[in-house]
PDB file with one MODEL, atoms N, CA, C and O in Angstrom:
MODEL        1
ATOM      1  N   ASP A   1       0.838  -1.178   0.000  1.00  0.00           N
ATOM      2  CA  ASP A   1       0.000   0.000   0.000  1.00  0.00           C
ATOM      3  C   ASP A   1       0.886   1.245   0.000  1.00  0.00           C
ATOM      4  O   ASP A   1       1.707   1.421   0.900  1.00  0.00           O
ATOM      5  N   ASN A   2       0.726   2.093  -0.987  1.00  0.00           N
ATOM      6  CA  ASN A   2       1.554   3.294  -1.102  1.00  0.00           C
ATOM      7  C   ASN A   2       1.381   4.250   0.066  1.00  0.00           C
ATOM      8  O   ASN A   2       2.342   4.895   0.484  1.00  0.00           O
ATOM      9  N   ALA A   3       0.184   4.350   0.593  1.00  0.00           N
ATOM     10  CA  ALA A   3      -0.041   5.264   1.718  1.00  0.00           C
ATOM     11  C   ALA A   3       0.828   4.879   2.904  1.00  0.00           C
ATOM     12  O   ALA A   3       1.349   5.749   3.603  1.00  0.00           O
ATOM     13  N   GLU A   4       0.987   3.597   3.132  1.00  0.00           N
ATOM     14  CA  GLU A   4       1.827   3.123   4.238  1.00  0.00           C
ATOM     15  C   GLU A   4       3.281   3.561   4.059  1.00  0.00           C
ATOM     16  O   GLU A   4       3.996   3.770   5.038  1.00  0.00           O
ATOM     17  N   LEU A   5       3.710   3.696   2.812  1.00  0.00           N
ATOM     18  CA  LEU A   5       5.084   4.120   2.527  1.00  0.00           C
ATOM     19  C   LEU A   5       5.283   5.618   2.753  1.00  0.00           C
ATOM     20  O   LEU A   5       6.397   6.065   3.026  1.00  0.00           O
ATOM     21  N   HIS A   6       4.213   6.383   2.639  1.00  0.00           N
ATOM     22  CA  HIS A   6       4.308   7.844   2.691  1.00  0.00           C
ATOM     23  C   HIS A   6       3.814   8.481   3.984  1.00  0.00           C
ATOM     24  O   HIS A   6       4.167   9.620   4.290  1.00  0.00           O
ATOM     25  N   VAL A   7       3.005   7.759   4.738  1.00  0.00           N
ATOM     26  CA  VAL A   7       2.417   8.320   5.957  1.00  0.00           C
ATOM     27  C   VAL A   7       2.748   7.407   7.134  1.00  0.00           C
ATOM     28  O   VAL A   7       2.422   6.220   7.133  1.00  0.00           O
ATOM     29  N   SER A   8       3.389   7.977   8.115  1.00  0.00           N
ATOM     30  CA  SER A   8       3.786   7.193   9.290  1.00  0.00           C
ATOM     31  C   SER A   8       2.707   7.253  10.375  1.00  0.00           C
ATOM     32  O   SER A   8       1.794   8.077  10.324  1.00  0.00           O
ATOM     33  N   ASP A   9       2.837   6.373  11.339  1.00  0.00           N
ATOM     34  CA  ASP A   9       1.941   6.425  12.498  1.00  0.00           C
ATOM     35  C   ASP A   9       2.118   7.756  13.232  1.00  0.00           C
ATOM     36  O   ASP A   9       1.163   8.316  13.770  1.00  0.00           O
ATOM     37  N   GLU A  10       3.346   8.243  13.241  1.00  0.00           N
ATOM     38  CA  GLU A  10       3.634   9.536  13.881  1.00  0.00           C
ATOM     39  C   GLU A  10       2.901  10.672  13.162  1.00  0.00           C
ATOM     40  O   GLU A  10       2.375  11.578  13.808  1.00  0.00           O
ATOM     41  N   ASP A  11       2.867  10.624  11.818  1.00  0.00           N
ATOM     42  CA  ASP A  11       2.111  11.626  11.055  1.00  0.00           C
ATOM     43  C   ASP A  11       0.642  11.619  11.471  1.00  0.00           C
ATOM     44  O   ASP A  11       0.036  12.672  11.666  1.00  0.00           O
ATOM     45  N   MET A  12       0.082  10.422  11.606  1.00  0.00           N
ATOM     46  CA  MET A  12      -1.329  10.307  11.967  1.00  0.00           C
ATOM     47  C   MET A  12      -1.600  10.861  13.368  1.00  0.00           C
ATOM     48  O   MET A  12      -2.664  11.427  13.621  1.00  0.00           O
ATOM     49  N   LYS A  13      -0.651  10.699  14.260  1.00  0.00           N
ATOM     50  CA  LYS A  13      -0.818  11.196  15.634  1.00  0.00           C
ATOM     51  C   LYS A  13      -0.651  12.712  15.716  1.00  0.00           C
ATOM     52  O   LYS A  13      -1.202  13.354  16.610  1.00  0.00           O
ATOM     53  N   ASN A  14       0.110  13.281  14.780  1.00  0.00           N
ATOM     54  CA  ASN A  14       0.417  14.715  14.797  1.00  0.00           C
ATOM     55  C   ASN A  14       0.115  15.343  13.438  1.00  0.00           C
ATOM     56  O   ASN A  14       1.037  15.694  12.701  1.00  0.00           O
ATOM     57  N   PRO A  15      -1.167  15.488  13.100  1.00  0.00           N
ATOM     58  CA  PRO A  15      -1.517  16.054  11.789  1.00  0.00           C
ATOM     59  C   PRO A  15      -1.094  17.517  11.678  1.00  0.00           C
ATOM     60  O   PRO A  15      -0.805  18.173  12.678  1.00  0.00           O
ATOM     61  N   LYS A  16      -1.065  18.004  10.461  1.00  0.00           N
ATOM     62  CA  LYS A  16      -0.664  19.389  10.217  1.00  0.00           C
ATOM     63  C   LYS A  16      -1.627  20.356  10.917  1.00  0.00           C
ATOM     64  O   LYS A  16      -2.844  20.226  10.781  1.00  0.00           O
ATOM     65  N   PRO A  17      -1.090  21.312  11.655  1.00  0.00           N
ATOM     66  CA  PRO A  17      -1.952  22.265  12.383  1.00  0.00           C
ATOM     67  C   PRO A  17      -2.883  23.055  11.464  1.00  0.00           C
ATOM     68  O   PRO A  17      -3.997  23.400  11.860  1.00  0.00           O
ATOM     69  N   GLU A  18      -2.437  23.341  10.243  1.00  0.00           N
ATOM     70  CA  GLU A  18      -3.267  24.145   9.337  1.00  0.00           C
ATOM     71  C   GLU A  18      -4.539  23.411   8.904  1.00  0.00           C
ATOM     72  O   GLU A  18      -5.440  24.029   8.336  1.00  0.00           O
ATOM     73  N   TRP A  19      -4.624  22.111   9.162  1.00  0.00           N
ATOM     74  CA  TRP A  19      -5.830  21.360   8.818  1.00  0.00           C
ATOM     75  C   TRP A  19      -6.937  21.558   9.842  1.00  0.00           C
ATOM     76  O   TRP A  19      -8.088  21.203   9.592  1.00  0.00           O
ATOM     77  N   GLY A  20      -6.595  22.117  10.984  1.00  0.00           N
ATOM     78  CA  GLY A  20      -7.606  22.342  12.023  1.00  0.00           C
ATOM     79  C   GLY A  20      -8.283  21.044  12.434  1.00  0.00           C
ATOM     80  O   GLY A  20      -7.621  20.052  12.739  1.00  0.00           O
ATOM     81  N   ASP A  21      -9.620  21.064  12.439  1.00  0.00           N
ATOM     82  CA  ASP A  21     -10.395  19.880  12.820  1.00  0.00           C
ATOM     83  C   ASP A  21     -10.652  18.941  11.652  1.00  0.00           C
ATOM     84  O   ASP A  21     -11.184  17.848  11.846  1.00  0.00           O
ATOM     85  N   ASP A  22     -10.286  19.347  10.452  1.00  0.00           N
ATOM     86  CA  ASP A  22     -10.535  18.537   9.253  1.00  0.00           C
ATOM     87  C   ASP A  22      -9.356  17.591   9.022  1.00  0.00           C
ATOM     88  O   ASP A  22      -8.579  17.765   8.083  1.00  0.00           O
ATOM     89  N   ILE A  23      -9.238  16.598   9.884  1.00  0.00           N
ATOM     90  CA  ILE A  23      -8.094  15.688   9.875  1.00  0.00           C
ATOM     91  C   ILE A  23      -8.474  14.379   9.193  1.00  0.00           C
ATOM     92  O   ILE A  23      -9.475  13.767   9.565  1.00  0.00           O
ATOM     93  N   PRO A  24      -7.707  13.940   8.214  1.00  0.00           N
ATOM     94  CA  PRO A  24      -7.990  12.656   7.567  1.00  0.00           C
ATOM     95  C   PRO A  24      -7.981  11.520   8.588  1.00  0.00           C
ATOM     96  O   PRO A  24      -7.190  11.529   9.531  1.00  0.00           O
ATOM     97  N   ASP A  25      -8.869  10.539   8.391  1.00  0.00           N
ATOM     98  CA  ASP A  25      -8.977   9.465   9.370  1.00  0.00           C
ATOM     99  C   ASP A  25      -8.259   8.179   8.974  1.00  0.00           C
ATOM    100  O   ASP A  25      -8.243   7.220   9.745  1.00  0.00           O
ATOM    101  N   THR A  26      -7.666   8.148   7.784  1.00  0.00           N
ATOM    102  CA  THR A  26      -6.883   6.984   7.365  1.00  0.00           C
ATOM    103  C   THR A  26      -5.572   7.461   6.750  1.00  0.00           C
ATOM    104  O   THR A  26      -5.444   8.628   6.380  1.00  0.00           O
ATOM    105  N   LYS A  27      -4.608   6.566   6.643  1.00  0.00           N
ATOM    106  CA  LYS A  27      -3.335   6.935   6.014  1.00  0.00           C
ATOM    107  C   LYS A  27      -3.536   7.265   4.541  1.00  0.00           C
ATOM    108  O   LYS A  27      -2.872   8.151   4.003  1.00  0.00           O
ATOM    109  N   GLU A  28      -4.448   6.557   3.894  1.00  0.00           N
ATOM    110  CA  GLU A  28      -4.724   6.837   2.488  1.00  0.00           C
ATOM    111  C   GLU A  28      -5.279   8.250   2.327  1.00  0.00           C
ATOM    112  O   GLU A  28      -4.834   8.995   1.454  1.00  0.00           O
ATOM    113  N   ALA A  29      -6.244   8.618   3.159  1.00  0.00           N
ATOM    114  CA  ALA A  29      -6.823   9.962   3.099  1.00  0.00           C
ATOM    115  C   ALA A  29      -5.777  11.020   3.442  1.00  0.00           C
ATOM    116  O   ALA A  29      -5.746  12.090   2.836  1.00  0.00           O
ATOM    117  N   TYR A  30      -4.935  10.718   4.404  1.00  0.00           N
ATOM    118  CA  TYR A  30      -3.865  11.640   4.810  1.00  0.00           C
ATOM    119  C   TYR A  30      -2.919  11.879   3.632  1.00  0.00           C
ATOM    120  O   TYR A  30      -2.536  13.017   3.360  1.00  0.00           O
ATOM    121  N   TRP A  31      -2.550  10.819   2.945  1.00  0.00           N
ATOM    122  CA  TRP A  31      -1.642  10.912   1.805  1.00  0.00           C
ATOM    123  C   TRP A  31      -2.263  11.754   0.693  1.00  0.00           C
ATOM    124  O   TRP A  31      -1.591  12.608   0.115  1.00  0.00           O
ATOM    125  N   TYR A  32      -3.542  11.519   0.388  1.00  0.00           N
ATOM    126  CA  TYR A  32      -4.221  12.328  -0.631  1.00  0.00           C
ATOM    127  C   TYR A  32      -4.230  13.801  -0.230  1.00  0.00           C
ATOM    128  O   TYR A  32      -4.018  14.682  -1.064  1.00  0.00           O
ATOM    129  N   ARG A  33      -4.473  14.056   1.038  1.00  0.00           N
ATOM    130  CA  ARG A  33      -4.499  15.437   1.526  1.00  0.00           C
ATOM    131  C   ARG A  33      -3.135  16.097   1.354  1.00  0.00           C
ATOM    132  O   ARG A  33      -3.048  17.259   0.958  1.00  0.00           O
ATOM    133  N   CYS A  34      -2.074  15.355   1.651  1.00  0.00           N
ATOM    134  CA  CYS A  34      -0.720  15.887   1.476  1.00  0.00           C
ATOM    135  C   CYS A  34      -0.434  16.186   0.009  1.00  0.00           C
ATOM    136  O   CYS A  34       0.174  17.207  -0.313  1.00  0.00           O
ATOM    137  N   MET A  35      -0.873  15.292  -0.885  1.00  0.00           N
ATOM    138  CA  MET A  35      -0.665  15.533  -2.320  1.00  0.00           C
ATOM    139  C   MET A  35      -1.420  16.781  -2.764  1.00  0.00           C
ATOM    140  O   MET A  35      -0.890  17.580  -3.536  1.00  0.00           O
ATOM    141  N   PHE A  36      -2.642  16.956  -2.291  1.00  0.00           N
ATOM    142  CA  PHE A  36      -3.412  18.154  -2.618  1.00  0.00           C
ATOM    143  C   PHE A  36      -2.662  19.396  -2.161  1.00  0.00           C
ATOM    144  O   PHE A  36      -2.527  20.364  -2.909  1.00  0.00           O
ATOM    145  N   ASP A  37      -2.173  19.358  -0.920  1.00  0.00           N
ATOM    146  CA  ASP A  37      -1.448  20.502  -0.365  1.00  0.00           C
ATOM    147  C   ASP A  37      -0.184  20.823  -1.152  1.00  0.00           C
ATOM    148  O   ASP A  37       0.203  21.986  -1.261  1.00  0.00           O
ATOM    149  N   GLU A  38       0.460  19.798  -1.701  1.00  0.00           N
ATOM    150  CA  GLU A  38       1.680  20.011  -2.495  1.00  0.00           C
ATOM    151  C   GLU A  38       1.390  20.709  -3.815  1.00  0.00           C
ATOM    152  O   GLU A  38       2.203  21.498  -4.297  1.00  0.00           O
ATOM    153  N   HIS A  39       0.235  20.420  -4.398  1.00  0.00           N
ATOM    154  CA  HIS A  39      -0.067  20.903  -5.745  1.00  0.00           C
ATOM    155  C   HIS A  39      -0.891  22.185  -5.803  1.00  0.00           C
ATOM    156  O   HIS A  39      -0.913  22.868  -6.827  1.00  0.00           O
ATOM    157  N   PHE A  40      -1.563  22.508  -4.711  1.00  0.00           N
ATOM    158  CA  PHE A  40      -2.441  23.673  -4.728  1.00  0.00           C
ATOM    159  C   PHE A  40      -2.120  24.611  -3.567  1.00  0.00           C
ATOM    160  O   PHE A  40      -1.838  24.156  -2.459  1.00  0.00           O
ATOM    161  N   PRO A  41      -2.162  25.918  -3.819  1.00  0.00           N
ATOM    162  CA  PRO A  41      -1.912  26.891  -2.750  1.00  0.00           C
ATOM    163  C   PRO A  41      -2.983  26.773  -1.665  1.00  0.00           C
ATOM    164  O   PRO A  41      -4.080  26.278  -1.927  1.00  0.00           O
ATOM    165  N   PRO A  42      -2.671  27.223  -0.455  1.00  0.00           N
ATOM    166  CA  PRO A  42      -3.618  27.091   0.664  1.00  0.00           C
ATOM    167  C   PRO A  42      -5.014  27.656   0.389  1.00  0.00           C
ATOM    168  O   PRO A  42      -6.004  27.093   0.855  1.00  0.00           O
ATOM    169  N   TYR A  43      -5.107  28.754  -0.358  1.00  0.00           N
ATOM    170  CA  TYR A  43      -6.429  29.347  -0.588  1.00  0.00           C
ATOM    171  C   TYR A  43      -7.329  28.461  -1.446  1.00  0.00           C
ATOM    172  O   TYR A  43      -8.544  28.653  -1.458  1.00  0.00           O
ATOM    173  N   CYS A  44      -6.755  27.494  -2.164  1.00  0.00           N
ATOM    174  CA  CYS A  44      -7.566  26.595  -2.990  1.00  0.00           C
ATOM    175  C   CYS A  44      -8.449  25.676  -2.153  1.00  0.00           C
ATOM    176  O   CYS A  44      -9.529  25.280  -2.594  1.00  0.00           O
ATOM    177  N   ALA A  45      -8.002  25.340  -0.965  1.00  0.00           N
ATOM    178  CA  ALA A  45      -8.759  24.407  -0.126  1.00  0.00           C
ATOM    179  C   ALA A  45     -10.179  24.900   0.121  1.00  0.00           C
ATOM    180  O   ALA A  45     -11.112  24.100   0.192  1.00  0.00           O
ATOM    181  N   SER A  46     -10.348  26.205   0.250  1.00  0.00           N
ATOM    182  CA  SER A  46     -11.686  26.735   0.522  1.00  0.00           C
ATOM    183  C   SER A  46     -12.591  26.679  -0.704  1.00  0.00           C
ATOM    184  O   SER A  46     -13.802  26.861  -0.575  1.00  0.00           O
ATOM    185  N   THR A  47     -12.038  26.434  -1.886  1.00  0.00           N
ATOM    186  CA  THR A  47     -12.846  26.384  -3.104  1.00  0.00           C
ATOM    187  C   THR A  47     -13.251  24.965  -3.484  1.00  0.00           C
ATOM    188  O   THR A  47     -14.019  24.767  -4.426  1.00  0.00           O
ATOM    189  N   VAL A  48     -12.742  23.987  -2.762  1.00  0.00           N
ATOM    190  CA  VAL A  48     -12.991  22.586  -3.095  1.00  0.00           C
ATOM    191  C   VAL A  48     -14.233  22.087  -2.378  1.00  0.00           C
ATOM    192  O   VAL A  48     -14.416  22.322  -1.184  1.00  0.00           O
ATOM    193  N   MET A  49     -15.081  21.395  -3.125  1.00  0.00           N
ATOM    194  CA  MET A  49     -16.234  20.758  -2.499  1.00  0.00           C
ATOM    195  C   MET A  49     -15.832  19.338  -2.134  1.00  0.00           C
ATOM    196  O   MET A  49     -15.503  18.531  -3.003  1.00  0.00           O
ATOM    197  N   ARG A  50     -15.861  19.048  -0.869  1.00  0.00           N
ATOM    198  CA  ARG A  50     -15.489  17.714  -0.397  1.00  0.00           C
ATOM    199  C   ARG A  50     -16.565  16.710  -0.794  1.00  0.00           C
ATOM    200  O   ARG A  50     -17.762  16.975  -0.682  1.00  0.00           O
ATOM    201  N   TRP A  51     -16.103  15.543  -1.263  1.00  0.00           N
ATOM    202  CA  TRP A  51     -17.013  14.464  -1.616  1.00  0.00           C
ATOM    203  C   TRP A  51     -17.497  13.813  -0.333  1.00  0.00           C
ATOM    204  O   TRP A  51     -16.723  13.170   0.375  1.00  0.00           O
ATOM    205  N   THR A  52     -18.777  13.980  -0.035  1.00  0.00           N
ATOM    206  CA  THR A  52     -19.345  13.378   1.168  1.00  0.00           C
ATOM    207  C   THR A  52     -20.559  12.551   0.769  1.00  0.00           C
ATOM    208  O   THR A  52     -21.674  13.067   0.689  1.00  0.00           O
ATOM    209  N   PRO A  53     -20.342  11.300   0.528  1.00  0.00           N
ATOM    210  CA  PRO A  53     -21.442  10.438   0.064  1.00  0.00           C
ATOM    211  C   PRO A  53     -22.415  10.105   1.194  1.00  0.00           C
ATOM    212  O   PRO A  53     -22.346   9.025   1.780  1.00  0.00           O
ATOM    213  N   THR A  54     -23.315  11.031   1.496  1.00  0.00           N
ATOM    214  CA  THR A  54     -24.239  10.831   2.608  1.00  0.00           C
ATOM    215  C   THR A  54     -25.244   9.729   2.326  1.00  0.00           C
ATOM    216  O   THR A  54     -25.872   9.215   3.252  1.00  0.00           O
ATOM    217  N   TRP A  55     -25.407   9.360   1.077  1.00  0.00           N
ATOM    218  CA  TRP A  55     -26.359   8.314   0.724  1.00  0.00           C
ATOM    219  C   TRP A  55     -25.763   6.920   0.876  1.00  0.00           C
ATOM    220  O   TRP A  55     -26.439   5.920   0.633  1.00  0.00           O
ATOM    221  N   SER A  56     -24.518   6.858   1.271  1.00  0.00           N
ATOM    222  CA  SER A  56     -23.882   5.562   1.529  1.00  0.00           C
ATOM    223  C   SER A  56     -23.012   5.703   2.761  1.00  0.00           C
ATOM    224  O   SER A  56     -22.815   6.805   3.272  1.00  0.00           O
ATOM    225  N   LYS A  57     -22.505   4.613   3.221  1.00  0.00           N
ATOM    226  CA  LYS A  57     -21.592   4.654   4.363  1.00  0.00           C
ATOM    227  C   LYS A  57     -20.160   4.514   3.864  1.00  0.00           C
ATOM    228  O   LYS A  57     -19.296   3.983   4.562  1.00  0.00           O
ATOM    229  N   GLN A  58     -19.923   4.985   2.673  1.00  0.00           N
ATOM    230  CA  GLN A  58     -18.620   4.893   2.024  1.00  0.00           C
ATOM    231  C   GLN A  58     -17.646   5.885   2.641  1.00  0.00           C
ATOM    232  O   GLN A  58     -17.947   7.075   2.738  1.00  0.00           O
ATOM    233  N   THR A  59     -16.489   5.407   3.054  1.00  0.00           N
ATOM    234  CA  THR A  59     -15.464   6.297   3.597  1.00  0.00           C
ATOM    235  C   THR A  59     -14.156   6.183   2.834  1.00  0.00           C
ATOM    236  O   THR A  59     -13.167   6.809   3.216  1.00  0.00           O
ATOM    237  N   ASP A  60     -14.128   5.403   1.769  1.00  0.00           N
ATOM    238  CA  ASP A  60     -12.910   5.200   0.997  1.00  0.00           C
ATOM    239  C   ASP A  60     -12.551   6.484   0.259  1.00  0.00           C
ATOM    240  O   ASP A  60     -13.296   6.899  -0.630  1.00  0.00           O
ATOM    241  N   PRO A  61     -11.433   7.129   0.597  1.00  0.00           N
ATOM    242  CA  PRO A  61     -11.087   8.408  -0.021  1.00  0.00           C
ATOM    243  C   PRO A  61     -10.664   8.304  -1.479  1.00  0.00           C
ATOM    244  O   PRO A  61     -10.594   9.321  -2.169  1.00  0.00           O
ATOM    245  N   SER A  62     -10.381   7.101  -1.963  1.00  0.00           N
ATOM    246  CA  SER A  62      -9.933   6.968  -3.345  1.00  0.00           C
ATOM    247  C   SER A  62     -11.099   6.966  -4.320  1.00  0.00           C
ATOM    248  O   SER A  62     -10.886   7.053  -5.529  1.00  0.00           O
ATOM    249  N   GLY A  63     -12.323   6.871  -3.824  1.00  0.00           N
ATOM    250  CA  GLY A  63     -13.490   6.904  -4.690  1.00  0.00           C
ATOM    251  C   GLY A  63     -13.685   5.634  -5.496  1.00  0.00           C
ATOM    252  O   GLY A  63     -14.252   5.675  -6.588  1.00  0.00           O
ATOM    253  N   ARG A  64     -13.237   4.535  -4.988  1.00  0.00           N
ATOM    254  CA  ARG A  64     -13.427   3.259  -5.683  1.00  0.00           C
ATOM    255  C   ARG A  64     -14.910   2.957  -5.802  1.00  0.00           C
ATOM    256  O   ARG A  64     -15.731   3.537  -5.092  1.00  0.00           O
ATOM    257  N   ALA A  65     -15.246   2.051  -6.699  1.00  0.00           N
ATOM    258  CA  ALA A  65     -16.644   1.678  -6.893  1.00  0.00           C
ATOM    259  C   ALA A  65     -17.234   1.118  -5.604  1.00  0.00           C
ATOM    260  O   ALA A  65     -16.606   0.328  -4.900  1.00  0.00           O
ATOM    261  N   ILE A  66     -18.449   1.547  -5.319  1.00  0.00           N
ATOM    262  CA  ILE A  66     -19.144   1.044  -4.141  1.00  0.00           C
ATOM    263  C   ILE A  66     -20.155  -0.005  -4.584  1.00  0.00           C
ATOM    264  O   ILE A  66     -20.279  -0.282  -5.777  1.00  0.00           O
ATOM    265  N   ALA A  67     -20.863  -0.579  -3.653  1.00  0.00           N
ATOM    266  CA  ALA A  67     -21.784  -1.678  -3.946  1.00  0.00           C
ATOM    267  C   ALA A  67     -22.777  -1.331  -5.057  1.00  0.00           C
ATOM    268  O   ALA A  67     -23.053  -2.172  -5.912  1.00  0.00           O
ATOM    269  N   ALA A  68     -23.312  -0.121  -5.060  1.00  0.00           N
ATOM    270  CA  ALA A  68     -24.270   0.272  -6.098  1.00  0.00           C
ATOM    271  C   ALA A  68     -23.635   0.220  -7.480  1.00  0.00           C
ATOM    272  O   ALA A  68     -24.286  -0.180  -8.446  1.00  0.00           O
ATOM    273  N   HIS A  69     -22.382   0.617  -7.584  1.00  0.00           N
ATOM    274  CA  HIS A  69     -21.685   0.554  -8.867  1.00  0.00           C
ATOM    275  C   HIS A  69     -21.436  -0.891  -9.262  1.00  0.00           C
ATOM    276  O   HIS A  69     -21.684  -1.279 -10.403  1.00  0.00           O
ATOM    277  N   ALA A  70     -20.949  -1.679  -8.328  1.00  0.00           N
ATOM    278  CA  ALA A  70     -20.642  -3.082  -8.606  1.00  0.00           C
ATOM    279  C   ALA A  70     -21.896  -3.820  -9.064  1.00  0.00           C
ATOM    280  O   ALA A  70     -21.831  -4.650  -9.971  1.00  0.00           O
ATOM    281  N   GLN A  71     -23.036  -3.524  -8.441  1.00  0.00           N
ATOM    282  CA  GLN A  71     -24.295  -4.160  -8.821  1.00  0.00           C
ATOM    283  C   GLN A  71     -24.664  -3.796 -10.263  1.00  0.00           C
ATOM    284  O   GLN A  71     -25.124  -4.652 -11.019  1.00  0.00           O
ATOM    285  N   LYS A  72     -24.469  -2.554 -10.639  1.00  0.00           N
ATOM    286  CA  LYS A  72     -24.773  -2.110 -12.002  1.00  0.00           C
ATOM    287  C   LYS A  72     -23.880  -2.830 -13.007  1.00  0.00           C
ATOM    288  O   LYS A  72     -24.348  -3.248 -14.066  1.00  0.00           O
ATOM    289  N   TYR A  73     -22.581  -2.977 -12.678  1.00  0.00           N
ATOM    290  CA  TYR A  73     -21.663  -3.685 -13.566  1.00  0.00           C
ATOM    291  C   TYR A  73     -22.091  -5.133 -13.745  1.00  0.00           C
ATOM    292  O   TYR A  73     -21.989  -5.684 -14.842  1.00  0.00           O
ATOM    293  N   ALA A  74     -22.568  -5.748 -12.675  1.00  0.00           N
ATOM    294  CA  ALA A  74     -22.963  -7.156 -12.720  1.00  0.00           C
ATOM    295  C   ALA A  74     -24.155  -7.371 -13.645  1.00  0.00           C
ATOM    296  O   ALA A  74     -24.284  -8.434 -14.252  1.00  0.00           O
ATOM    297  N   HIS A  75     -25.034  -6.366 -13.758  1.00  0.00           N
ATOM    298  CA  HIS A  75     -26.237  -6.499 -14.582  1.00  0.00           C
ATOM    299  C   HIS A  75     -26.050  -5.963 -16.002  1.00  0.00           C
ATOM    300  O   HIS A  75     -26.984  -5.983 -16.803  1.00  0.00           O
ATOM    301  N   ALA A  76     -24.867  -5.493 -16.304  1.00  0.00           N
ATOM    302  CA  ALA A  76     -24.619  -4.910 -17.637  1.00  0.00           C
ATOM    303  C   ALA A  76     -24.414  -5.984 -18.683  1.00  0.00           C
ATOM    304  O   ALA A  76     -24.194  -5.672 -19.854  1.00  0.00           O
TER     305      ALA A  76
ENDMDL
END
């Protein structure tokens, strides 16, 4: 897992202060957040709409197919 190579347990215990209360809950999410921070200036964060799939209990930050998608593929 690439996230394990880039995010340590210590990173998870001590997230970046500029993230405030919006702290990633997995190493994968933490890694994505770090990549975003590397590529976009701080003011960009306020312009991003966070993907919050309230209609599912999906927490995978990579956006992989969820059960509804898999079911559709199976019937195609």
